[in-house]
Backbone bond lengths (Angstrom), bond angles and torsions (degrees), N, CA, C in turn:
res aa  C-N    CA-C-N  psi(-1)  N-CA   C-N-CA  omega(-1)  CA-C   N-CA-C  phi
1 M - - - 1.433 - - 1.536 113.02 -
2 A 1.297 116.99 -35.79 1.467 121.55 -176.09 1.538 111.14 -64.05
3 D 1.321 119.18 -21.29 1.477 123.70 -177.81 1.530 111.60 -76.79
4 T 1.321 116.80 -21.48 1.459 123.65 -172.94 1.558 108.04 -113.49
5 P 1.348 117.09 132.43 1.468 116.46 177.79 1.532 111.60 -62.06
6 A 1.270 117.12 147.05 1.442 123.61 177.85 1.492 111.54 -61.14
7 L 1.333 120.27 136.85 1.446 124.15 177.85 1.506 109.55 -68.70
8 A 1.355 116.25 124.63 1.508 119.72 179.61 1.499 109.15 -83.42
9 V 1.351 114.53 118.77 1.453 122.54 -173.63 1.533 111.34 -116.01
10 A 1.285 116.74 135.50 1.512 123.02 167.08 1.486 107.81 -104.71
11 V 1.311 117.13 134.39 1.456 123.44 174.99 1.509 111.31 -108.17
12 F 1.312 119.54 130.44 1.462 124.23 177.35 1.561 105.20 -105.27
13 V 1.324 119.96 130.51 1.417 124.65 -171.52 1.503 111.12 -138.52
14 S 1.330 114.05 159.53 1.461 119.77 175.18 1.537 110.06 -136.06
15 G 1.346 118.59 -19.17 1.450 121.31 -171.95 1.521 113.01 -127.33
16 R 1.357 114.22 -139.12 1.457 120.40 -170.04 1.563 112.84 -72.10
17 G 1.353 115.47 -27.34 1.430 117.20 174.67 1.519 116.23 83.51
18 S 1.378 115.82 32.28 1.468 117.11 -179.64 1.552 111.25 -65.32
19 N 1.323 116.09 -32.40 1.469 117.21 178.16 1.523 112.05 -70.54
20 V 1.318 116.27 -33.24 1.491 119.24 173.58 1.496 110.19 -62.80
21 Q 1.354 117.82 -43.47 1.428 119.14 -179.84 1.522 111.25 -62.78
22 A 1.356 114.89 -37.30 1.508 119.27 178.13 1.514 109.23 -60.55
23 I 1.313 117.32 -43.94 1.480 121.42 179.30 1.544 109.19 -62.97
24 Q 1.283 115.58 -48.08 1.484 121.07 -177.58 1.569 109.48 -61.04
25 D 1.277 116.80 -38.93 1.467 119.87 -178.61 1.499 109.38 -62.46
26 K 1.330 117.92 -43.64 1.472 122.96 178.06 1.529 109.89 -62.07
27 I 1.329 117.66 -41.90 1.430 120.35 176.21 1.483 113.53 -60.52
28 D 1.381 114.15 -47.94 1.468 120.14 -178.58 1.562 112.36 -61.28
29 R 1.349 115.49 -29.71 1.487 119.50 179.46 1.532 111.26 -89.00
30 A 1.348 117.53 7.72 1.470 122.80 179.88 1.543 110.43 60.78
31 E 1.328 117.24 29.51 1.466 121.73 175.18 1.520 112.67 -98.15
32 L 1.301 115.99 -0.72 1.483 120.28 -176.73 1.522 107.58 -145.32
33 N 1.338 116.21 116.99 1.472 119.73 179.68 1.481 111.19 -84.97
34 A 1.285 114.18 74.40 1.441 122.42 -178.69 1.542 108.69 -149.97
35 R 1.339 115.46 166.64 1.427 121.74 178.07 1.505 106.45 -147.05
36 I 1.373 113.17 130.34 1.466 119.30 175.94 1.558 106.27 -82.87
37 V 1.314 113.39 110.32 1.467 120.26 -173.31 1.545 113.37 -101.88
38 L 1.408 115.13 -8.72 1.424 119.61 -176.83 1.494 110.84 -160.57
39 M 1.326 117.16 138.63 1.484 121.29 173.50 1.561 106.07 -123.73
40 I 1.337 114.64 131.50 1.462 123.99 170.54 1.469 110.43 -113.32
41 S 1.328 118.10 123.74 1.408 120.89 -179.45 1.549 111.03 -116.26
42 S 1.316 115.82 142.78 1.457 118.90 176.79 1.542 110.78 -88.48
43 S 1.333 118.12 -1.77 1.471 121.75 -179.84 1.521 110.88 -143.76
44 A 1.339 115.41 133.43 1.400 118.73 176.57 1.570 112.37 -70.70
45 K 1.293 116.50 -9.44 1.464 120.75 -179.61 1.535 111.66 -99.54
46 A 1.357 116.12 1.37 1.482 117.29 -178.01 1.546 111.45 -62.15
47 G 1.345 114.16 133.68 1.389 119.68 -179.85 1.559 113.78 -64.90
48 A 1.316 112.63 -23.29 1.511 118.09 179.49 1.489 111.85 -62.18
49 L 1.360 119.93 -23.94 1.413 122.54 178.17 1.525 112.57 -62.76
50 E 1.311 116.86 -27.88 1.486 118.51 179.87 1.500 107.66 -73.72
51 I 1.332 119.43 -33.46 1.460 123.06 174.46 1.570 109.49 -58.82
52 A 1.345 113.11 -45.13 1.482 117.77 178.50 1.493 111.04 -60.25
53 R 1.335 119.13 -42.21 1.446 122.90 -178.51 1.515 108.58 -63.05
54 R 1.336 117.48 -44.05 1.493 120.43 -174.06 1.538 109.05 -68.40
55 H 1.302 118.61 -30.10 1.461 118.19 -175.19 1.537 111.65 -110.13
56 H 1.330 116.11 13.64 1.455 124.20 172.68 1.561 109.88 56.64
57 I 1.310 114.48 46.00 1.465 123.16 175.68 1.564 109.17 -95.42
58 P 1.286 117.94 122.13 1.442 121.49 176.49 1.569 110.91 -53.26
59 A 1.329 117.28 123.39 1.433 119.42 -174.01 1.530 110.68 -132.59
60 F 1.339 114.90 139.87 1.471 121.92 -177.22 1.531 110.47 -135.77
61 T 1.286 117.32 138.59 1.449 122.29 173.98 1.537 107.60 -99.77
62 L 1.380 113.90 113.80 1.448 118.60 179.23 1.496 110.43 -130.53
63 T 1.317 117.83 137.64 1.459 122.74 170.46 1.517 110.30 -136.68
64 A 1.286 118.46 157.95 1.431 122.42 -176.19 1.510 111.50 -60.92
65 D 1.352 118.39 -31.72 1.454 118.75 -173.19 1.527 111.43 -75.48
66 Q 1.327 118.42 -1.36 1.472 122.18 175.40 1.538 110.34 -83.29
67 Y 1.338 115.79 -7.33 1.448 119.57 -173.50 1.521 112.43 -123.61
68 V 1.298 118.27 161.30 1.462 121.67 -175.66 1.534 111.70 -67.90
69 D 1.312 116.52 -31.66 1.484 120.73 179.83 1.523 109.61 -158.34
70 E 1.338 116.04 173.52 1.478 118.51 -179.99 1.507 114.86 -63.37
71 A 1.390 114.62 -31.25 1.511 117.81 178.35 1.514 110.22 -62.32
72 A 1.286 117.37 -42.06 1.488 120.92 -176.26 1.615 107.03 -70.38
73 Y 1.284 115.96 -39.29 1.464 120.70 178.56 1.567 109.40 -66.87
74 S 1.295 117.88 -39.24 1.465 120.95 178.21 1.569 110.15 -64.97
75 Q 1.310 115.91 -42.08 1.451 120.23 -178.85 1.523 109.79 -64.25
76 A 1.328 117.63 -40.61 1.452 119.84 177.60 1.516 113.57 -60.98
77 L 1.353 115.38 -42.56 1.442 122.22 177.00 1.507 109.73 -62.61
78 L 1.343 115.81 -48.36 1.498 120.28 -176.97 1.522 111.65 -59.55
79 H 1.314 114.27 -42.03 1.484 119.57 178.26 1.503 112.38 -61.18
80 L 1.297 117.79 -41.14 1.455 121.10 176.84 1.497 110.38 -65.40
81 L 1.325 118.78 -44.07 1.461 123.54 -178.53 1.452 110.24 -63.75
82 E 1.315 117.61 -44.44 1.464 122.24 -179.11 1.547 111.74 -70.19
83 D 1.324 117.91 -38.54 1.460 122.14 178.48 1.507 112.74 -63.16
84 H 1.343 117.30 -27.00 1.471 122.02 -179.72 1.561 111.11 -102.99
85 A 1.334 116.09 8.85 1.468 122.15 176.99 1.510 112.09 51.04
86 V 1.355 115.72 47.34 1.478 121.06 -179.18 1.495 112.45 -72.57
87 R 1.296 114.26 133.07 1.484 121.05 179.33 1.525 111.64 -107.94
88 L 1.327 119.08 -22.14 1.449 121.05 179.82 1.528 109.36 -142.47
89 I 1.292 118.21 133.48 1.469 123.02 176.22 1.522 107.07 -105.57
90 V 1.356 116.61 130.78 1.473 124.46 177.46 1.475 109.48 -117.72
91 L 1.302 117.18 117.15 1.463 123.24 171.71 1.515 108.09 -83.79
92 A 1.326 116.14 110.00 1.491 119.98 -173.70 1.544 107.83 -119.69
93 G 1.378 112.35 78.99 1.482 115.09 -175.62 1.496 111.66 79.53
94 Y 1.317 117.41 36.86 1.454 123.16 179.87 1.550 108.56 -95.27
95 L 1.310 116.29 120.00 1.422 121.66 -172.02 1.561 116.34 -97.50
96 K 1.307 114.39 11.21 1.491 118.93 179.97 1.490 108.29 -113.75
97 K 1.381 115.02 155.38 1.453 120.24 177.36 1.553 107.60 -81.05
98 V 1.285 115.74 132.06 1.436 122.60 179.27 1.542 109.66 -76.07
99 P 1.369 116.17 132.99 1.452 118.47 179.93 1.544 114.42 -56.07
100 V 1.319 114.46 146.66 1.471 120.98 -177.71 1.552 110.63 -53.78
101 Q 1.290 117.92 -40.57 1.484 122.93 -174.63 1.530 108.86 -63.08
102 I 1.351 116.23 -37.97 1.461 119.21 -179.90 1.513 111.03 -70.45
103 V 1.317 115.72 -43.32 1.473 120.02 175.31 1.476 112.89 -56.51
104 Q 1.368 116.70 -44.56 1.392 119.70 177.81 1.513 114.40 -65.88
105 S 1.313 117.86 -40.76 1.451 120.23 179.19 1.555 113.94 -68.76
106 Y 1.298 115.20 -26.07 1.497 119.09 -178.08 1.554 109.59 -116.16
107 R 1.265 115.45 32.09 1.498 119.55 177.72 1.496 110.92 -52.79
108 H 1.356 113.59 127.40 1.486 123.10 -176.22 1.550 113.32 59.98
109 R 1.326 114.92 18.85 1.435 120.08 173.60 1.523 111.37 -130.12
110 M 1.332 115.40 23.94 1.450 122.49 176.52 1.491 110.41 -136.28
111 I 1.344 116.57 129.46 1.490 120.73 -177.92 1.502 111.15 -128.93
112 N 1.316 114.46 155.88 1.461 124.22 179.16 1.504 110.80 -129.63
113 I 1.335 117.17 148.69 1.436 122.29 171.70 1.487 107.20 -106.89
114 H 1.391 116.55 130.80 1.430 121.02 179.80 1.556 109.38 -129.11
115 P 1.372 117.56 135.58 1.454 123.12 -171.49 1.505 114.88 -81.30
116 A 1.345 116.11 44.73 1.480 119.75 177.64 1.519 106.42 -161.76
117 L 1.344 115.38 171.72 1.490 119.03 178.48 1.474 108.61 -92.16
118 L 1.327 118.11 92.63 1.446 123.20 -179.66 1.517 110.20 -61.07
119 P 1.320 120.91 147.46 1.496 125.09 12.85 1.514 114.29 -85.49
120 S 1.315 120.52 2.65 1.462 121.63 175.08 1.494 110.74 -72.04
121 F 1.316 116.59 142.39 1.461 125.54 169.45 1.540 111.07 61.00
122 G 1.317 115.89 42.59 1.440 123.90 174.37 1.504 113.12 -122.74
123 G 1.292 118.23 171.74 1.406 123.04 177.82 1.486 113.09 114.68
124 Q 1.350 116.05 177.36 1.453 121.86 -177.56 1.551 110.39 -62.12
125 G 1.297 114.14 132.40 1.477 119.42 179.12 1.495 113.46 89.01
126 L 1.344 119.31 -12.03 1.463 120.68 177.86 1.529 109.41 -100.94
127 Y 1.330 114.53 93.08 1.426 120.59 179.00 1.534 107.71 -147.38
128 G 1.315 117.54 158.90 1.468 121.67 174.09 1.548 111.31 52.51
129 R 1.338 112.89 -135.02 1.473 120.75 -176.87 1.542 113.93 -58.34
130 H 1.371 117.34 -30.26 1.384 121.87 179.01 1.529 111.26 -59.46
131 V 1.281 116.23 -38.89 1.476 122.21 179.45 1.552 110.01 -62.16
132 H 1.287 114.30 -51.91 1.461 118.94 -175.28 1.499 113.64 -68.88
133 E 1.330 115.80 -31.92 1.480 117.48 172.10 1.495 111.53 -65.22
134 A 1.286 117.37 -40.16 1.476 120.53 179.11 1.465 110.75 -65.59
135 V 1.324 120.27 -41.70 1.443 123.78 177.03 1.522 111.81 -57.42
136 L 1.330 114.75 -47.86 1.511 121.51 -177.84 1.516 109.05 -68.67
137 N 1.336 117.53 -40.64 1.471 117.79 -177.51 1.567 112.65 -66.39
138 Y 1.329 113.07 -30.04 1.451 119.36 178.80 1.534 113.62 -75.92
139 G 1.380 113.56 -19.79 1.463 117.10 -179.80 1.539 114.86 84.70
140 C 1.332 116.04 24.20 1.470 119.24 -179.99 1.515 113.74 -62.98
141 K 1.291 116.27 148.13 1.487 120.53 179.24 1.523 111.08 -94.71
142 V 1.348 115.31 -21.66 1.439 119.58 177.87 1.554 108.70 -134.88
143 S 1.339 114.91 152.36 1.478 120.11 171.02 1.519 105.24 -136.30
144 G 1.307 117.49 -155.61 1.452 119.90 177.41 1.472 110.89 157.29
145 A 1.333 117.19 -157.09 1.461 125.78 -176.26 1.492 110.17 -133.86
146 T 1.343 118.30 150.36 1.471 122.45 176.42 1.559 107.73 -131.97
147 V 1.286 114.25 134.42 1.503 120.39 164.75 1.515 104.31 -103.79
148 H 1.354 113.88 127.95 1.469 117.41 -175.26 1.567 108.01 -139.32
149 L 1.368 114.62 157.25 1.459 118.99 172.89 1.503 107.92 -68.45
150 V 1.314 115.66 150.03 1.461 121.76 179.16 1.522 109.56 -93.65
151 D 1.363 114.03 130.17 1.499 118.23 171.31 1.525 107.67 -120.54
152 F 1.338 113.28 -152.17 1.511 117.17 -171.14 1.503 116.08 -81.56
153 E 1.371 117.70 -11.11 1.471 121.92 -179.58 1.488 109.44 -118.05
154 Y 1.318 115.55 166.78 1.486 121.04 176.60 1.500 112.28 -67.21
155 D 1.317 118.15 119.36 1.483 125.45 167.57 1.466 115.38 60.74
156 T 1.403 116.52 32.33 1.497 117.89 -178.08 1.537 109.59 -112.70
157 G 1.337 120.16 -2.46 1.478 120.97 179.22 1.495 110.53 -69.22
158 Q 1.405 113.56 162.83 1.474 119.88 -176.65 1.496 112.83 -62.47
159 P 1.364 118.95 133.63 1.450 122.09 176.15 1.543 111.28 -64.28
160 L 1.316 113.64 138.02 1.492 121.64 174.52 1.510 111.25 -103.14
161 L 1.343 117.81 -51.48 1.429 121.92 176.50 1.498 109.33 -138.86
162 Q 1.348 118.43 141.13 1.434 122.82 173.30 1.558 109.02 -136.39
163 R 1.316 113.73 149.12 1.451 119.67 177.76 1.548 111.26 -144.30
164 C 1.318 116.64 136.09 1.479 119.63 -174.34 1.547 110.85 -93.69
165 V 1.304 113.16 157.33 1.460 121.80 167.98 1.542 106.29 -135.81
166 P 1.324 117.29 151.27 1.497 118.43 178.52 1.515 109.00 -77.47
167 V 1.293 117.29 150.12 1.455 125.21 169.83 1.492 108.91 -98.31
168 Q 1.302 119.72 120.12 1.461 122.06 -178.61 1.522 111.88 -92.48
169 E 1.349 114.65 150.72 1.459 118.90 -178.62 1.507 113.99 -54.69
170 E 1.302 115.41 -34.89 1.466 121.33 -175.14 1.570 112.78 -90.15
171 D 1.283 116.93 4.58 1.445 120.75 -174.20 1.524 112.89 -61.72
172 T 1.325 113.57 143.36 1.492 121.06 167.84 1.531 106.62 -111.58
173 P 1.305 119.29 168.51 1.516 118.74 174.38 1.496 111.96 -53.04
174 E 1.365 117.96 -35.38 1.407 123.01 -178.00 1.536 112.08 -70.02
175 T 1.279 116.58 -45.44 1.515 116.93 -177.72 1.538 112.14 -72.01
176 L 1.335 114.23 -34.19 1.486 116.33 176.06 1.510 110.10 -68.32
177 A 1.338 115.60 -41.17 1.456 119.64 178.72 1.489 112.80 -58.57
178 A 1.313 117.99 -40.18 1.510 121.07 177.02 1.453 111.55 -60.90
179 R 1.334 117.12 -45.35 1.461 123.09 -178.65 1.543 110.98 -61.99
180 V 1.323 114.79 -43.26 1.455 120.11 -178.34 1.559 110.56 -70.38
181 L 1.322 115.05 -37.91 1.465 119.77 179.90 1.506 112.54 -61.00
182 A 1.343 117.73 -37.64 1.427 121.84 178.03 1.530 111.04 -61.15
183 V 1.324 115.67 -36.78 1.414 120.60 177.09 1.533 112.84 -71.94
184 E 1.377 115.83 -38.96 1.439 120.06 174.00 1.511 112.41 -54.38
185 H 1.322 117.13 -41.66 1.431 123.59 -177.29 1.509 111.20 -67.14
186 E 1.298 116.26 -20.73 1.479 122.59 176.79 1.486 113.26 -84.08
187 I 1.371 116.37 -50.28 1.456 118.96 -170.15 1.502 116.17 -83.32
188 L 1.370 114.99 -25.11 1.493 115.44 -178.76 1.560 110.43 -70.38
189 P 1.352 119.26 -44.78 1.495 116.88 173.83 1.572 111.27 -63.53
190 E 1.348 116.54 -32.85 1.467 117.81 179.07 1.505 111.04 -64.36
191 A 1.346 116.29 -39.35 1.494 120.90 179.20 1.513 109.08 -63.62
192 I 1.324 116.32 -42.85 1.479 119.44 179.65 1.549 111.35 -63.27
193 R 1.337 115.51 -36.81 1.507 122.56 176.73 1.515 109.33 -59.14
194 L 1.374 117.32 -43.98 1.436 120.10 -179.30 1.551 112.39 -61.59
195 F 1.349 116.11 -37.22 1.412 119.51 176.78 1.527 111.82 -69.52
196 A 1.338 115.52 -40.07 1.476 121.46 -179.71 1.524 109.53 -62.78
197 E 1.347 118.60 -30.47 1.419 122.55 -179.21 1.519 109.87 -95.25
198 N 1.283 119.78 8.18 1.457 124.17 175.35 1.561 109.98 56.60
199 R 1.301 116.42 43.09 1.513 122.51 -178.25 1.536 113.54 -103.31
200 I 1.341 118.93 5.16 1.424 121.23 -177.32 1.524 111.36 -101.03
201 Q 1.313 116.83 126.63 1.467 122.78 172.22 1.531 106.99 -126.77
202 V 1.300 116.05 141.63 1.477 123.84 170.61 1.508 109.84 -110.86
203 Q 1.295 115.55 110.75 1.434 122.95 -177.45 1.501 113.92 -128.85
204 E 1.322 118.83 126.00 1.453 123.12 -179.95 1.514 111.08 52.20
205 G 1.322 116.80 43.43 1.428 120.96 175.84 1.524 116.50 74.92
206 R 1.366 115.87 9.16 1.445 117.76 178.18 1.531 108.54 -124.33
207 V 1.358 114.76 151.02 1.465 121.29 175.29 1.531 107.31 -86.76
208 R 1.310 117.73 127.50 1.392 123.27 174.69 1.523 111.82 -119.31
209 I 1.347 116.47 134.91 1.420 120.48 -177.71 1.531 112.08 -106.26
210 R 1.330 116.92 116.44 1.420 119.86 -179.92 1.517 110.77 -67.49
211 A 1.331 116.67 147.32 1.459 120.65 -179.27 1.504 113.71 -73.16
212 E 1.322 117.51 -24.59 1.473 122.41 -179.70 1.545 110.29 -125.25
213 R 1.266 114.39 162.11 1.417 119.59 178.59 1.580 112.11 -63.40
214 G 1.296 113.47 140.89 1.461 118.14 175.30 1.497 117.20 -81.01
């Protein structure tokens, strides 16, 4: 790991940031050759901002309504990303749509974690508890989590990693969420590691993972 510069990561957050903490824990244990160089929050009350304070991560609260239009908002985001030399954007519980200009600028270099097995139970309005309620109401026998590339719509980018969990007969949205969250904490740092090792290729609309470092 020491021979390769750490991957510069920006995390976009809206809530408590448990996935950010899972990433930082891997970094602290030298299990992930990456560094969180920037945090963008959609809420000044997000618990993830406390993680940024503890780990001395530059953090900014930005929302589109702070700017005259989306173009100005996009430029502000781009300037922050460029100023911190960000190579990978990670949406870790981010509940806002990323501007088109950012998606274009970071094509195939932006990932999201979703608490279901996409393409099922994805799309606008399906996040957090709403996802787990939908899974249980449908009577699914398995659920899980997906890390996917970000494109211009909610949850429609190519899957990168997926992992299943069983759905138990006695599950509530809370118990299922806890089981899925444990998997999220495993596969999101794993996805970042694949980028850090230059093992991700996008070919013919599919994500392919090279067996060895590039």
